[in-house]
Residue, then its C-alpha position, 0 to 999 in steps of 0.5 A: m184415500d186420494a188427496i181430494s178425499s183426504f182434504a174433503l175429510a179434513s175440511g169436513l171434520s174441521w167445519a162440522s166440529g165448529l157446529r157440533l164436535y161431539a156428534t161429529v166424533f160420534v157419527v164418524g166413529m160409528l160409521a168407521k166402526f161398522n165399516y161404512i167408511h174407512l178412516p186413515a189409521t190416525l183416526d182409528i181412535l174415533s171408533n174406540p168404544i170408550v171414545l164412542s161412549v163419551a162422544g155419545i153421552l156428550t152428543v145427547i147433552e149438547f143436543f138438549a143444551d143447544k135447544i135452550p136459550y142462553v144455555d146454548s150461548a153458555w155452552d158455546s162459550i165453553q166449547t170455544f176452548i174445546r171445538i177449535p183445538a179438536g177441529a185442528l187435531l181431526a184435520m191433522g189426523a185426516i191428512n195423515s202425513a208423516d211430514p211435519m210441515v204438512a201436518t202442521l199446515a193441516a192443523l192450522l187450517g183445520g183450526s181456522l176453519t173450526s174457529m170461523t164456523h164456531a164464531t158464526k154459530a155462536g154469534s148467530r145464536a147469541l143474537i137469536n137469544t135476544s128474541p123472547e120466544p124460544v121457537s127461533n132458537i130451536a129452529a136454528s138448532f135443528g137447522e144446524e144439525g141438518l146442515l151438519l148431516g147434509g155437509g157430512w154426507l157430501a164430504l164423505t160421498h161427493p168430496v169435490v162438491f163439498l169442497g166447492i160448497l165449503i168455499a162458498f160457505v167460507f166467503v159467507m162466514l167472512w162476510l157474516i162474522p163482522k156483522l154478527w160482532r157489530g150486532i152483538k156489541l149493539t145488543f150489549k150497548n142497548f142492554g147497558k142503557v136499559v140496566f144503567p139508564d143515564 
């Protein structure tokens, strides 16, 4: 695997982990198991039957949890402690370097990318949950899954294109995250006024 493909794989796994960690592990593991893609030896564990079984079960649970308003936000809050370190480990495995400096940098950058993606996803969904109807929540969930599949396909088949789009996506996330945070704070402030009126 050349350097650009390795970097695209590391970035793709990190970014996708921020959206759907278990689906990422399951799909990539299945593709590797049936030799549709070739992963570095450090990621061979993803095609292990036990890992695939656990990831598959968790993918199904997450698929349904992500469609239910408020349950999705509770799920995302728990996943904060799982997605970010897992994204860092997947990035480090994708780079597959014996140099500790390179491996550490891959983990730090991968974890940061996972963190930004997760924060954007979780923040967006928290604001969407303020809407009383469930349709926007379900549409957002399917949209994220479509984004995951499309981005994953690009990362594996057209790494240069994926990296270009990812750079643009990072700038959008950097612009969006502060706005999401302000929106969430405003929502909680308004909720507090309703629950505890002056």
